[in-house]
C-alpha positions in Angstrom: 8.5 -7.3 25.1 8.0 -3.6 26.1 10.1 -1.1 24.2 12.1 1.4 26.0 10.7 5.0 25.8 11.7 6.6 22.6 13.2 3.4 21.2 13.8 3.4 17.5 15.0 -0.1 16.7 12.5 -2.7 17.9 13.9 -6.0 16.7 16.7 -6.8 19.1 17.8 -9.9 17.4 19.4 -8.2 14.4 16.3 -7.8 12.1 14.6 -4.6 11.1 16.0 -1.5 12.7 19.1 -3.3 14.1 22.7 -2.5 13.0 23.7 -4.7 10.0 26.0 -7.6 10.8 29.7 -7.1 10.2 30.6 -8.1 6.7 32.5 -11.3 6.4 32.9 -14.3 4.1 30.4 -16.4 6.2 28.0 -13.6 7.4 24.8 -15.4 8.2 21.4 -13.7 7.7 20.0 -12.3 10.9 17.6 -14.5 12.8 14.0 -14.5 11.5 15.1 -12.4 8.5 13.0 -14.4 6.0 10.0 -14.3 8.4 10.5 -10.5 8.6 10.2 -10.2 4.8 6.5 -11.2 5.2 5.4 -10.5 8.8 6.4 -8.3 11.7 5.0 -10.7 14.3 2.0 -12.8 15.2 -0.2 -11.8 18.1 -2.8 -13.6 20.1 -5.5 -11.5 21.8 -7.9 -13.0 24.4 -10.7 -11.7 26.6 -9.7 -11.3 30.2 -12.6 -10.8 32.8 -10.5 -8.2 34.7 -8.6 -6.6 31.9 -10.9 -6.9 28.9 -9.0 -7.5 25.7 -5.4 -8.6 26.6 -2.3 -9.5 24.6 -1.7 -13.1 25.4 1.2 -13.8 23.1 3.6 -12.1 20.7 5.7 -14.3 18.4 8.6 -14.2 17.8 8.8 -13.5 21.5 11.5 -10.8 21.3 9.6 -8.6 18.8 9.0 -5.3 20.7 5.8 -3.4 20.4 5.2 -0.1 22.2 2.4 0.1 24.8 0.4 2.2 22.4 0.7 -0.4 19.6 -0.2 -3.2 22.0 -3.4 -1.3 23.1 -4.4 -0.6 19.5 -3.9 -4.2 18.5 -5.9 -5.5 21.5 -8.9 -3.2 20.8 -8.9 -3.6 17.0 -8.7 -7.4 17.2 -12.3 -7.7 18.7 -15.6 -6.5 17.3 -16.3 -3.0 18.8 -20.0 -3.1 19.2 -22.0 -5.8 21.1 -22.6 -8.8 18.9 -24.3 -12.0 19.8 -23.0 -13.8 16.7 -21.1 -17.0 17.3 -18.4 -18.6 15.1 -15.4 -17.3 13.2 -14.9 -14.0 11.4 -12.1 -12.3 9.6 -11.3 -8.6 9.1 -8.3 -6.3 9.0 -7.1 -3.0 10.4 -4.3 -0.5 9.9 -2.5 1.4 12.7 0.1 4.1 12.8 3.5 2.9 14.1 4.0 4.9 17.3 7.8 4.5 17.5 8.4 6.7 14.5 8.9 5.8 10.8 11.5 3.1 10.3 14.0 3.2 7.5 14.3 0.1 5.2 16.5 -2.3 7.2 18.4 -3.8 4.3 18.8 -3.5 0.5 16.2 -6.1 -0.2 13.4 -4.0 1.3 14.3 -1.0 -0.9 14.6 -3.3 -4.0 11.1 -4.8 -3.3 9.5 -1.3 -3.2 11.3 -0.3 -6.4 9.9 -3.4 -8.2 6.4 -3.5 -6.7 3.5 -1.4 -7.9 3.1 1.7 -5.7 -0.2 0.4 -4.2 1.6 -2.8 -2.9 4.8 -1.3 -1.5 5.8 -2.1 2.0 4.4 0.6 4.4 7.1 2.6 6.2 5.0 4.1 9.1 2.0 1.8 9.4 1.2 -1.8 10.4 -1.6 -3.9 8.9 -3.3 -6.3 11.2 -5.1 -9.3 9.7 -7.5 -10.8 12.2 -9.2 -14.2 12.7 -11.7 -13.9 15.6 -13.4 -16.8 17.2 -16.4 -16.6 19.6 -18.0 -19.9 20.7 -19.8 -21.1 23.8 -17.5 -22.7 26.3 -18.8 -23.8 29.8 -15.2 -24.1 31.1 -14.7 -20.3 30.8 -16.3 -18.1 33.6 -17.9 -15.8 31.1 -19.4 -18.8 29.2 -17.6 -17.9 25.9 -14.3 -18.7 24.3 -13.2 -15.3 22.7 -9.8 -15.1 21.0 -8.2 -13.5 18.0 -5.1 -14.6 16.0 -3.5 -11.5 14.4 -0.9 -11.4 11.6 0.9 -8.0 11.8 2.6 -7.0 8.5 3.7 -4.0 6.5 2.5 -5.6 3.3 -1.1 -4.9 2.0 -1.6 -8.6 1.0 -5.1 -9.0 2.3 -6.1 -12.0 0.2 -2.9 -13.9 1.0 -3.0 -13.3 4.7 -6.7 -14.1 5.0 -6.0 -17.4 3.2 -3.1 -18.0 5.6 -5.3 -17.4 8.6 -7.9 -19.8 7.3 -5.3 -22.5 7.4 -3.6 -21.5 10.7 -6.2 -20.2 13.1 -8.5 -23.2 13.5 -5.5 -25.4 14.1 -4.0 -22.9 16.5 -7.3 -22.6 18.6 -7.1 -26.4 19.0 -3.4 -26.9 19.6 -2.2 -23.5 20.8 1.4 -22.3 21.1 3.4 -25.3 19.7 1.4 -25.0 16.4 2.1 -21.3 16.2 5.8 -21.8 16.7 5.9 -24.5 13.9 4.0 -22.2 11.5 6.4 -19.3 12.1 9.4 -21.5 11.5 7.8 -22.6 8.2 7.3 -18.9 7.2 10.9 -18.3 8.1 11.9 -20.7 5.3 9.8 -18.9 2.6 11.5 -17.0 -0.2 11.2 -13.3 0.1 8.3 -11.6 -1.8 9.7 -11.0 -5.3 7.5 -8.8 -7.6 6.9 -10.6 -11.0 7.7 -14.1 -9.7 5.4 -17.0 -8.8 6.3 -18.3 -5.3 5.5 -21.5 -3.6 4.8 -21.0 0.1 4.6 -24.2 2.2 2.6 -24.1 5.4 0.9 -26.8 7.5 1.1 -29.4 4.8 -0.2 -27.1 2.1 1.6 -25.2 -0.6 0.1 -21.8 -1.3 1.1 -20.5 -4.7 1.1 -16.8 -5.3 2.4 -14.2 -7.7 3.4 -10.9 -6.3 2.5 -8.2 -9.0 5.3 -6.2 -10.5 5.5 -2.6 -11.5 6.2 -3.7 -15.1 3.0 -5.8 -15.3 0.3 -4.9 -17.7 -2.8 -4.1 -15.5 -5.0 -6.7 -17.2 -2.4 -9.5 -16.6 -3.8 -13.0 -16.0 -3.8 -14.9 -12.7 -0.7 -16.9 -11.9 -0.1 -20.2 -13.6 1.2 -23.2 -11.7 4.9 -23.7 -12.1 5.6 -26.2 -14.8 9.1 -27.3 -13.6 8.1 -28.5 -10.2 5.7 -31.4 -9.5 4.4 -30.2 -6.2 2.7 -32.7 -3.8 0.2 -32.0 -2.6 -1.1 -29.9 -5.5 -0.7 -26.2 -4.7 -3.5 -23.9 -3.6 -3.3 -21.2 -6.3 -4.4 -17.7 -5.1 -5.5 -15.6 -8.1 -4.3 -12.5 -6.3 -2.4 -11.5 -3.1 -4.5 -8.4 -2.6 -7.6 -7.9 -4.9 -11.0 -8.1 -3.2 -14.3 -9.2 -4.8 -15.2 -5.6 -5.9 -18.6 -6.5 -7.3 -19.7 -8.1 -4.0 -18.5 -5.1 -2.0 -20.2 -2.5 -4.2 -23.3 -4.4 -5.2 -25.8 -2.3 -3.1 -24.2 1.0 -4.3 -23.4 0.2 -7.9 -25.3 3.3 -9.0 -22.9 5.4 -6.9 -19.5 3.7 -7.7 -18.5 6.5 -10.1 -19.3 9.1 -7.5 -17.4 7.2 -4.9 -14.5 7.1 -7.3 -14.6 10.9 -7.5 -14.8 11.3 -3.7 -11.8 8.9 -3.2 -9.9 10.6 -6.1 -10.3 14.0 -4.4 -9.3 12.7 -1.0 -12.6 13.7 0.5 -13.3 12.6 4.2 -15.5 9.5 4.0 -16.9 7.4 6.8 -18.2 3.9 6.3 -20.8 2.8 8.8 -21.0 -1.0 8.8 -22.7 -3.7 10.8 -19.4 -5.7 11.4 -15.6 -5.3 11.2 -15.6 -7.7 8.3 -18.0 -5.5 6.2 -16.3 -2.3 7.4 -12.7 -3.4 6.5 -13.6 -4.9 3.2 -15.5 -1.8 2.1 -12.7 0.6 3.1 -10.1 -1.5 1.3 -12.4 -1.7 -1.8 -12.7 2.1 -1.7 -8.9 2.6 -1.5 -8.4 0.3 -4.5 -10.7 2.3 -6.7 -7.8 4.5 -7.9 -5.4 1.8 -9.0 -2.8 2.1 -10.6 -2.7 5.5 -8.9 -1.4 5.3 -5.4 -3.9 6.0 -2.6 -2.1 8.8 -0.6 -4.7 9.7 2.0 -5.0 8.0 5.4 -7.4 5.1 5.8 -8.5 2.9 8.6 -10.4 -0.3 7.6 -11.7 -0.7 11.1 -11.7 2.0 13.8 -13.0 2.0 17.3 -13.8 4.5 20.1 -10.8 3.1 22.0 -8.3 4.1 19.3 -5.5 6.4 20.5 -6.3 8.7 17.6 -10.1 8.8 18.3 -10.1 12.5 19.4 -7.8 13.5 16.6 -10.0 12.0 13.9 -13.4 12.9 15.3 -12.9 16.4 16.6 -15.5 19.0 15.6 -13.2 22.0 16.2 -11.8 21.7 12.6 -12.8 20.2 9.3 -12.9 16.4 9.2 -9.5 15.0 8.2 -8.8 13.5 4.8 -9.3 9.9 5.8 -11.5 6.9 4.8 -12.8 5.6 8.1 -14.5 2.3 8.7 -16.6 2.0 11.9 -19.2 -0.3 13.4 -20.2 1.2 16.8 -23.6 3.0 16.5 -22.1 5.8 18.7 -20.3 7.0 15.5 -23.6 7.8 13.8 -24.0 10.7 16.1 -20.4 11.5 16.6 -19.6 11.8 12.8 -22.8 13.5 11.6 -20.8 16.6 10.7 -18.7 14.6 8.1 -19.6 15.6 4.5 -19.8 12.0 3.1 -21.2 9.0 5.0 -21.7 5.6 3.4 -23.9 3.3 5.5 -23.8 -0.3 4.3 -25.6 -3.5 5.5 -24.5 -7.1 5.5 -23.8 -8.4 2.0 -26.5 -10.6 0.6 -25.6 -14.0 -0.8 -28.5 -14.2 -3.2 -27.8 -14.1 -6.9 -30.0 -11.1 -7.6 -28.9 -7.4 -7.6 -29.8 -5.9 -4.2 -32.0 -2.9 -4.1 -29.9 0.1 -5.0 -29.7 2.7 -2.2 -30.6 6.2 -3.0 -28.4 9.3 -2.6 -29.4 11.1 0.5 -28.6 14.5 2.1 -26.4 14.5 5.2 -29.2 16.2 7.1 -31.3 13.1 6.8 -28.9 11.0 8.7 -30.5 10.6 12.2 -29.1 8.9 15.2 -31.5 6.0 14.9 -31.7 6.0 11.1 -30.5 2.5 10.0 -31.2 2.7 6.3 -28.3 2.0 4.0 -27.3 4.8 1.7 -24.8 7.3 0.6 -25.3 10.5 2.5 -23.7 13.5 0.8 -24.3 16.8 -0.8 -21.6 16.3 -3.4 -22.6 16.8 -7.0 -20.6 14.5 -9.4 -18.5 16.1 -12.1 -18.9 13.2 -14.5 -22.1 11.7 -16.0 -22.9 8.2 -14.8 -21.8 5.4 -17.1 -25.2 3.7 -17.8 -23.6 1.2 -20.2 -21.5 -0.2 -17.4 -24.5 -0.6 -15.1 -26.5 -2.4 -17.9 -23.6 -4.7 -18.5 -23.3 -5.6 -14.8 -27.1 -6.1 -14.5 -27.1 -8.3 -17.5 -24.3 -10.3 -15.8 -26.5 -10.8 -12.7 -29.4 -12.0 -14.9 -27.1 -14.5 -16.6 -25.7 -15.5 -13.2 -22.2 -14.5 -14.3 -19.7 -15.5 -11.6 -18.8 -12.7 -9.1 -15.1 -12.8 -10.0 -16.0 -12.1 -13.7 -18.3 -9.2 -12.6 -15.5 -7.9 -10.5 -13.1 -8.0 -13.4 -15.5 -6.0 -15.5 -15.9 -3.4 -12.8 -12.2 -3.3 -12.0 -11.3 -2.8 -15.7 -13.8 0.0 -16.0 -12.4 1.8 -13.0 -8.8 1.2 -14.2 -9.6 2.7 -17.6 -11.4 5.7 -15.9 -8.3 6.4 -13.7 -5.9 6.0 -16.7 -8.0 8.4 -18.8 -7.8 10.9 -16.0 -4.0 10.5 -15.3 -2.7 10.2 -18.9 -3.1 13.9 -19.7 -1.3 14.7 -16.5 1.6 12.3 -17.4 1.8 13.8 -20.9 2.0 17.4 -19.6 4.5 16.5 -17.0 6.7 14.8 -19.6 6.7 18.0 -21.6 8.3 19.8 -18.7 11.4 17.6 -18.9 14.5 19.3 -20.6 15.3 18.0 -24.1 18.1 15.4 -24.2 20.1 17.6 -26.6 20.2 20.4 -24.0 22.1 18.3 -21.5 25.8 18.9 -21.9 28.5 16.9 -20.2 30.4 19.6 -18.4 27.6 22.0 -17.5 24.9 21.8 -14.8 21.8 20.2 -16.5 18.8 22.5 -17.0 16.0 22.4 -14.4 12.7 20.6 -14.8 10.1 23.4 -15.7 7.5 24.0 -13.0 4.0 22.5 -13.2 1.5 25.3 -14.1 -2.1 24.3 -13.5 -3.5 26.9 -16.0 -1.1 25.7 -18.7 -2.2 22.1 -18.1 -5.9 22.9 -18.2 -5.4 24.7 -21.5 -3.8 21.6 -22.9 -6.9 19.5 -22.2 -8.7 20.9 -25.2 -6.4 18.9 -27.5 -5.0 16.3 -25.2 -7.7 15.7 -22.6 -9.4 12.6 -21.3 -12.0 12.8 -24.1 -9.4 11.1 -26.3 -9.6 7.8 -24.3 -12.9 8.2 -22.3 -16.4 8.8 -23.7 -17.8 10.0 -20.4 -19.1 13.6 -20.6 -19.0 16.0 -17.7 -17.0 18.8 -16.1 -13.5 17.3 -16.4 -11.9 20.7 -15.8 -13.7 21.2 -12.5 -12.6 17.7 -11.5 -9.0 18.5 -12.2 -9.2 21.8 -10.3 -10.4 20.0 -7.2 -7.9 17.2 -7.8 -5.0 19.7 -7.6 -5.9 20.3 -3.9 -6.0 16.6 -3.0 -3.3 14.6 -1.3 -3.3 12.2 -4.4 -2.2 15.0 -6.7 0.6 15.9 -4.3 1.7 12.3 -3.9 1.6 11.6 -7.6 3.5 14.9 -8.5 6.2 14.3 -5.8 6.8 10.8 -7.0 6.9 11.6 -10.7 9.0 14.7 -10.1 11.5 12.6 -8.2 11.6 10.0 -11.0 12.2 12.8 -13.5 15.0 14.4 -11.5 16.7 11.0 -11.2 16.3 10.4 -15.0 17.8 13.9 -15.6 20.8 13.1 -13.4 21.2 9.7 -15.1 21.2 11.3 -18.6 23.7 13.9 -17.4 26.0 11.0 -16.1 25.6 9.3 -19.4 26.6 12.5 -21.2 29.7 12.8 -19.1 30.7 9.2 -19.7 30.3 9.6 -23.5 32.5 12.7 -23.5 36.3 12.9 -24.0 37.6 13.4 -20.5 41.2 13.6 -21.5 40.5 16.5 -23.9 38.5 18.2 -21.1 41.3 17.9 -18.5 44.0 19.5 -20.7 43.3 23.1 -19.8 41.6 22.5 -16.4 43.0 23.5 -13.0 43.6 20.9 -10.2 40.6 22.3 -8.3 38.3 21.7 -11.3 39.6 18.1 -11.7 39.1 17.4 -8.0 35.6 18.8 -8.2 34.8 16.5 -11.1 36.1 13.5 -9.2 34.0 14.3 -6.1 30.9 14.9 -8.3 31.4 11.7 -10.2 31.9 9.7 -7.0 28.6 11.2 -5.6 26.7 10.2 -8.7 28.3 6.8 -8.7 27.2 6.2 -5.1 23.7 7.3 -5.9 23.5 5.2 -9.0 25.0 2.1 -7.3 22.4 2.5 -4.6 19.7 1.9 -7.3 18.5 5.5 -7.1 19.5 6.3 -10.7 18.3 4.4 -13.8 21.7 3.9 -15.5 23.3 1.0 -17.4 26.1 -1.1 -15.9 28.4 0.0 -18.7 27.9 3.6 -17.7 28.8 2.9 -14.1 32.0 1.1 -15.3 32.8 4.1 -17.5 32.3 6.5 -14.6 34.6 4.5 -12.4 37.2 4.5 -15.2 36.9 8.3 -15.6 37.4 8.8 -11.8 40.6 6.7 -11.9 41.8 8.6 -15.0 41.1 12.0 -13.4 42.8 11.0 -10.1 45.8 9.7 -12.1 46.3 13.1 -13.7 46.6 14.8 -10.4 49.8 15.3 -8.3 50.8 12.5 -5.9 49.8 14.5 -2.8 46.3 15.1 -4.1 46.0 11.4 -5.1 46.9 10.4 -1.6 44.1 12.7 -0.3 41.5 11.3 -2.7 42.6 7.7 -2.4 44.0 7.2 1.1 45.8 3.9 1.7 
């Protein structure tokens, strides 16, 4: 299972990272290809008296993890701090792939990322680990306890789906062990690939789990998936309302007064540590925080659960430089002292199951965080730019009094945060669109004009007439918030993505302009060198467009191919042989 030093491809059987199979009329998909669309592998971590946490099993057995990844998975699959709690618990973690970033292994991977919302795209350089940990008394074990974790390793951030899957698989596995796991993996290998915008039926262990993977084209307030009408599934499917959304209201109940400030801290990419009593609370809170910006992509680093044994412990906790821009979830009390220099610390307790609204924690200065201070609260000196939305708090409080279901409360909170993020982003989108060259300025036989540069001062001046006040009633220092946002990784990530999309659109419009022009008239007075140059450029554009990197119509591609053939046909035979070798 160990990877060779410096190994790049790590799925020897022809899956991700392996060379594609030779094309042929009966080319079969590589082994475990469908399984790979959902999961990288399944791991079993157990407690060994001599070794501590140890990797007992990796399935499929030929999936290769580096020693660094194995160590991280082992330590992150067990609670970090001493806990006498018995029973089962679920949580998640995220680790950096130590073998280097892996390119998409086939076209379907790239197509998925193009169709999926940015927040749900398949990670290129990180693994998610979804853990089901069991700790029960067992007299047959020397230590007196059965301690074992079943871990699903994936590149997809589908926390709700994989937690539901573990709820079905793990209890059965702990009773029947390896044969059960092999059967489950074989079932997953029969699943259809995740397809954004489609409702999928995923059979596993006698149950059909029905999910809908969101699409980039979805309206944000779209309703949960509806059961498929064409199929009469027996047994009736278990319908998951979402593959990824958490119960936001339950997560943020104790800090509702500070949700808007937390939104600002996350938006600005500020270093934020979550001190929690358990991996379950830690990972859920970190994932909830990273979801605050949707539909904007979260571009900072985040670790839902982090331990003192992590290979990046020194890198992320050093005092020799400013804290890194990361949202860090920890449980070990040691971190209370270790991370006192961090500017923003959120200490949370175990969530209460009662229907009432928990006592709201106060905002506290970082200097008040002592090693033995166990009081929940948000410890920060940050002054919010926007005024608190009191109407939202009243609405949520009224929902508590009326015993409104938590999922409804979460929908209210999620919609508020969505509208807040959209109000912030829309002026940026409008300004960026104004930097695009006009369509009439794009001429077929000339290099298209450049996208004008983003000038922060020009954008800030535009806010007077086209600012967030048009869609959001919240008052405050919006200009100050934008100025700090420009220094954040989220602005950089948003701008890079949008600028790339605009450049592709510009290239597509230029290709359309060429295909709408009269190529025969253009070639009449052109030299052979100019015609050859046109052929080469059109071929390059065609390759990019056919690789789904340019938003162009099929008719335009056909016209471009026809123009290439016409241009080659007008050249002497010797040049034709060079451009179209036999």
